[in-house]
C-alpha positions as CSV (number, residue, x, y, z in Angstrom):
1,X,175.0,65.4,79.6
2,X,176.4,65.6,83.2
3,X,173.8,63.0,84.3
4,X,175.0,60.4,81.7
5,X,176.7,57.3,82.9
6,X,180.4,56.9,82.0
7,X,179.9,53.2,81.1
8,X,179.2,52.2,77.5
9,X,176.4,49.6,76.9
10,X,177.5,46.0,76.5
11,X,177.4,45.0,72.8
12,X,176.7,41.3,71.9
13,X,179.4,39.4,70.0
14,X,179.3,39.9,66.2
15,X,179.5,36.6,64.4
16,X,180.0,35.9,60.7
17,X,181.3,33.0,58.7
18,X,185.0,33.3,59.5
19,X,185.1,36.2,62.0
20,X,184.0,36.9,65.6
21,X,184.1,40.4,67.1
22,X,184.0,41.0,70.9
23,X,183.9,44.2,72.8
24,X,186.8,45.0,75.1
25,X,186.5,46.8,78.5
26,X,186.6,50.6,78.5
27,X,190.0,52.1,79.4
28,X,190.4,55.2,81.7
29,X,189.5,57.6,78.9
30,X,186.3,55.7,78.1
31,X,187.6,54.2,74.8
32,X,186.0,50.9,74.0
33,X,187.9,48.7,71.5
34,X,187.0,45.4,69.9
35,X,188.8,42.1,69.5
36,X,188.6,40.3,66.1
37,X,189.1,36.6,66.1
38,X,189.6,35.0,62.6
39,X,188.9,31.4,61.9
40,X,191.2,29.7,59.4
41,X,189.6,29.3,56.0
42,X,192.7,27.9,54.2
43,X,193.9,24.4,54.6
44,X,197.6,23.7,55.1
45,X,198.9,20.7,53.4
46,X,202.4,19.3,54.2
47,X,204.9,19.7,51.3
48,X,205.8,16.6,49.4
49,X,208.6,16.5,46.8
50,X,207.4,15.9,43.3
51,X,208.1,12.7,41.5
52,X,211.2,12.5,39.4
53,X,210.7,11.7,35.7
């Protein structure tokens, strides 16, 4: 194990319908995290007051 490189292999971006996962750079302890980017799947409609009877 002493001959193993300290760098983790680069992982390709994970893509699904509403989510993209990207690998972060390793920190000084060797921990590699991931960013998750969500695409909006709900539509926002401006509020309009209802009609009066």
